[in-house]
C-alpha positions in Angstrom: 43.3 49.6 -53.8 41.0 51.6 -55.8 39.6 50.3 -59.7 37.7 53.2 -61.1 35.1 51.9 -63.6 34.2 54.1 -66.2 31.6 53.4 -68.8 29.2 54.7 -71.4 25.8 53.5 -69.7 27.3 54.8 -66.1 26.6 58.5 -66.1 30.1 59.4 -64.0 32.6 57.5 -62.8 33.0 54.7 -60.0 35.6 53.4 -57.9 35.8 50.6 -56.4 38.1 49.9 -53.0 39.2 46.8 -52.5 41.1 45.9 -49.2 43.9 43.4 -48.1 41.0 41.2 -47.0 38.9 41.1 -50.6 42.2 39.6 -52.2 43.8 36.9 -50.2 39.7 35.9 -50.3 40.0 35.7 -54.1 43.2 34.2 -53.8 41.9 31.2 -51.8 38.7 31.4 -54.1 40.6 30.7 -57.1 43.0 27.3 -55.7 39.5 25.9 -53.9 38.3 26.5 -57.6 41.1 24.9 -59.4 41.4 21.8 -56.8 37.5 21.3 -57.2 38.1 21.1 -60.8 41.2 18.9 -61.4 39.6 16.4 -59.0 36.0 16.3 -60.8 38.1 16.0 -64.3 40.0 13.2 -63.1 37.1 11.3 -61.6 35.2 11.7 -64.7 38.5 10.2 -66.7 38.4 7.3 -64.1 34.7 6.5 -63.7 34.1 7.3 -68.0 36.8 6.4 -69.3 36.3 3.1 -71.7 32.5 5.5 -72.0 34.5 8.3 -73.4 37.1 6.6 -75.1 39.9 9.5 -74.2 42.9 8.1 -76.2 45.8 9.7 -73.9 43.6 8.6 -70.5 43.2 4.5 -71.7 47.1 4.6 -73.0 47.5 5.5 -69.0 45.3 2.4 -67.8 46.7 0.1 -70.5 50.4 1.0 -69.3 50.0 1.0 -65.5 47.9 -2.8 -66.2 50.6 -3.7 -68.5 53.4 -2.9 -65.4 51.2 -4.5 -62.9 51.2 -7.3 -65.1 54.9 -7.0 -65.7 55.4 -7.2 -62.0 53.2 -10.1 -61.6 55.0 -12.3 -64.1 58.4 -11.3 -62.8 56.9 -12.5 -59.4 55.9 -16.1 -60.3 59.2 -16.5 -62.5 61.4 -15.7 -59.2 59.8 -18.7 -57.9 59.3 -21.0 -60.6 63.5 -20.5 -60.9 63.5 -21.0 -57.0 61.4 -24.9 -57.8 63.2 -25.4 -60.8 66.6 -25.2 -58.6 64.7 -27.5 -55.6 63.4 -29.6 -58.5 66.8 -30.2 -59.6 68.2 -30.8 -56.1 65.6 -33.1 -55.3 66.3 -35.2 -58.6 70.2 -35.3 -57.9 69.1 -36.9 -54.5 66.8 -39.2 -56.3 69.5 -40.2 -58.0 71.7 -40.9 -55.4 69.3 -43.1 -53.3 68.8 -45.1 -56.3 72.8 -45.7 -56.6 72.0 -46.9 -53.0 69.8 -48.8 -53.1 71.2 -50.9 -55.9 74.0 -50.9 -53.7 71.9 -52.3 -50.5 70.2 -54.8 -52.4 73.3 -56.1 -53.7 74.4 -56.8 -50.0 71.0 -57.7 -48.7 71.8 -60.1 -51.9 68.3 -59.2 -53.7 68.1 -59.4 -56.9 68.3 -56.2 -59.0 65.3 -57.3 -60.9 62.8 -57.9 -57.7 63.9 -54.4 -56.4 63.1 -52.0 -58.9 64.1 -47.9 -57.9 63.3 -46.9 -61.0 60.3 -47.2 -61.4 56.8 -45.3 -59.8 54.8 -46.9 -57.1 51.0 -48.0 -58.5 49.3 -45.7 -56.7 45.2 -45.2 -56.4 41.8 -44.7 -55.1 38.6 -43.8 -54.6 37.5 -40.0 -55.5 37.1 -38.0 -52.1 33.9 -37.3 -51.0 34.1 -36.4 -47.5 36.0 -33.2 -48.9 36.1 -30.9 -52.0 39.0 -31.4 -54.0 41.3 -27.9 -53.8 43.8 -26.6 -55.5 47.2 -25.5 -53.8 48.6 -22.7 -53.2 51.9 -21.2 -54.4 52.6 -20.7 -51.0 51.3 -24.2 -49.8 53.1 -25.9 -53.1 56.7 -24.0 -51.7 55.6 -25.9 -48.0 55.1 -29.3 -49.4 58.4 -29.1 -51.5 60.1 -27.6 -49.3 58.7 -30.7 -46.6 59.4 -33.8 -49.1 62.9 -32.5 -49.7 63.8 -32.2 -46.1 62.4 -36.1 -46.4 64.4 -37.0 -48.8 67.8 -35.8 -46.9 66.3 -37.6 -43.7 66.0 -40.5 -45.7 69.1 -40.6 -47.7 70.9 -40.0 -44.1 68.7 -42.9 -43.1 70.0 -45.3 -45.5 73.4 -44.8 -45.7 74.0 -45.8 -42.1 72.0 -49.7 -43.3 74.8 -49.3 -46.1 77.5 -48.7 -43.5 76.3 -51.5 -41.2 75.1 -54.1 -44.2 79.0 -53.5 -45.7 80.5 -54.3 -42.3 78.4 -56.9 -41.7 79.8 -58.6 -45.0 83.0 -58.2 -43.9 82.6 -59.9 -41.2 81.1 -62.4 -43.0 84.0 -63.1 -44.7 86.2 -62.9 -42.1 84.6 -65.5 -41.2 85.8 -69.0 -41.4 82.4 -71.0 -42.8 83.8 -71.9 -46.1 85.1 -75.5 -46.2 88.9 -76.0 -46.8 89.3 -79.1 -48.5 86.9 -81.1 -51.0 86.5 -84.2 -48.6 83.5 -86.3 -48.8 83.9 -86.6 -44.9 85.5 -85.9 -41.9 87.8 -89.0 -40.3 87.9 -87.0 -37.0 85.2 -84.5 -35.2 86.8 -82.1 -32.2 86.4 -83.5 -29.1 87.6 -86.2 -27.3 88.6 -89.0 -28.7 91.5 -91.6 -28.4 94.6 -91.2 -29.5 96.0 -93.1 -32.5 99.5 -93.3 -31.1 98.8 -94.3 -27.7 96.1 -95.4 -27.1 94.9 -93.1 -24.5 92.6 -90.2 -24.0 93.2 -86.7 -25.6 91.9 -83.7 -26.5 91.4 -83.1 -30.8 90.7 -79.5 -31.0 90.0 -79.8 -34.9 88.0 -81.5 -37.5 90.3 -83.9 -39.3 89.5 -84.0 -43.2 90.1 -87.7 -45.5 92.0 -86.1 -48.1 94.4 -87.7 -50.7 97.7 -86.6 -50.3 97.7 -83.4 -53.1 94.1 -82.0 -52.8 93.9 -78.2 -53.1 93.5 -76.9 -49.0 91.8 -73.1 -49.4 91.3 -71.0 -46.4 88.2 -71.2 -44.8 88.0 -67.3 -45.4 89.9 -63.9 -45.7 92.8 -63.0 -43.9 96.5 -62.5 -42.7 99.0 -64.8 -43.3 100.6 -65.2 -39.4 102.5 -68.4 -39.7 103.7 -70.9 -42.6 106.4 -73.0 -42.1 107.5 -76.7 -40.7 106.0 -78.0 -36.9 107.1 -81.0 -34.9 103.8 -82.3 -34.2 101.8 -80.4 -37.0 103.9 -80.8 -40.1 103.9 -78.3 -42.3 101.4 -76.0 -40.8 99.3 -72.6 -41.9 97.7 -70.0 -39.8 95.7 -67.4 -40.3 94.5 -64.4 -38.4 91.3 -63.3 -39.7 91.0 -60.2 -37.2 88.6 -60.0 -34.0 90.9 -63.1 -32.0 90.3 -65.2 -34.5 92.9 -67.9 -35.6 92.0 -70.6 -39.0 94.8 -73.7 -38.6 95.4 -76.1 -41.6 98.1 -78.7 -41.1 99.5 -82.0 -41.6 100.3 -80.5 -45.1 102.2 -81.5 -47.9 103.7 -78.2 -49.9 102.8 -74.3 -49.2 101.9 -72.2 -51.4 101.8 -68.7 -49.3 104.4 -67.2 -47.0 103.9 -65.3 -43.2 102.2 -61.8 -43.7 100.4 -62.6 -47.4 96.5 -61.3 -47.4 94.3 -63.4 -48.8 90.9 -63.3 -50.0 88.5 -65.9 -49.0 89.0 -69.5 -51.2 92.3 -69.1 -52.4 94.1 -71.7 -53.0 97.2 -71.8 -49.9 98.6 -75.5 -50.1 98.6 -79.3 -50.8 97.5 -81.9 -48.1 99.9 -84.6 -47.4 101.1 -86.9 -44.3 104.0 -84.7 -42.6 104.5 -83.9 -38.7 102.3 -86.3 -36.5 99.9 -88.1 -38.8 99.6 -91.6 -39.5 98.0 -90.7 -43.0 97.1 -88.6 -46.0 94.5 -86.3 -44.5 93.4 -82.2 -43.6 93.4 -81.1 -39.7 91.8 -78.2 -39.6 91.1 -75.9 -35.8 89.3 -72.6 -35.2 90.5 -70.6 -32.1 89.2 -67.5 -30.6 92.0 -66.0 -28.2 94.4 -69.1 -27.9 91.4 -71.3 -26.9 90.8 -74.4 -30.0 87.0 -73.4 -31.6 85.1 -76.2 -32.4 84.9 -75.6 -36.7 81.4 -77.3 -37.2 80.0 -74.0 -35.6 81.5 -71.8 -38.8 81.8 -74.7 -41.3 79.2 -74.4 -44.1 79.4 -78.3 -44.3 78.7 -79.4 -48.1 80.1 -80.8 -50.7 80.6 -78.6 -53.3 84.4 -78.4 -54.1 86.0 -75.5 -53.3 87.2 -72.9 -55.6 91.0 -72.8 -55.6 93.3 -69.7 -57.8 
């Protein structure tokens, strides 16, 4: 390529010849100058934007800062929402634990005012001196919250097992014949060998005879199901009650029956009136406890007291 230069200062025209190498070199130099100028302008805008008070640059910086702040707020809000859900779950678990604790205290015989579950325990102590106080990070807080939630679930499971065991014990206790069957001041004849009042020979007395006036109310010593209710040549009018676990109680020499076979009875229900039926020398209640058919000493089961038995 030839370029002809004409000027008043020149005596004659001059020509300049440009080769392809000159054109490529000029283009590369122009691109390099453009990039250098752009980089310099960007550096100046970031370095001296605040001093130069360029509105456009300030708006760009503020927009970037607001975008970053919004991203941080969104991240924090998401974590707060997750922690709020976890706190709600823990609150529901604590409510269940409070109800479970009240049931356990009732089964254990502890009065509610002596076992205050809804009140937070008192905590205190001297300020720590070995370690400087440190704020919990978000990761530490999440970890502590998760650990506490797992511990609450574990306590709930353990208390549930304990409740089942206490309930089983309470049921077994109600099925044990530990209540006096009649309001009698003393028993006329105890369990064991004695002289038979009819033939004067040594015999085995398989129960306890409670001296009571005819017509005195008789209650069952424990909850159970009536196994037999009727007349027996030796026992007169008699009631046998099955308490489960091969345990049966017998109430004999009765004058009147208030239950029949198959009746399900609660502890302390009136089942009959004392009398003098069968092989008997006078009004009284003959009371037996049998385990797998073998006679047991009722004194091992009864709560001996002079309290009057509740009637239905």
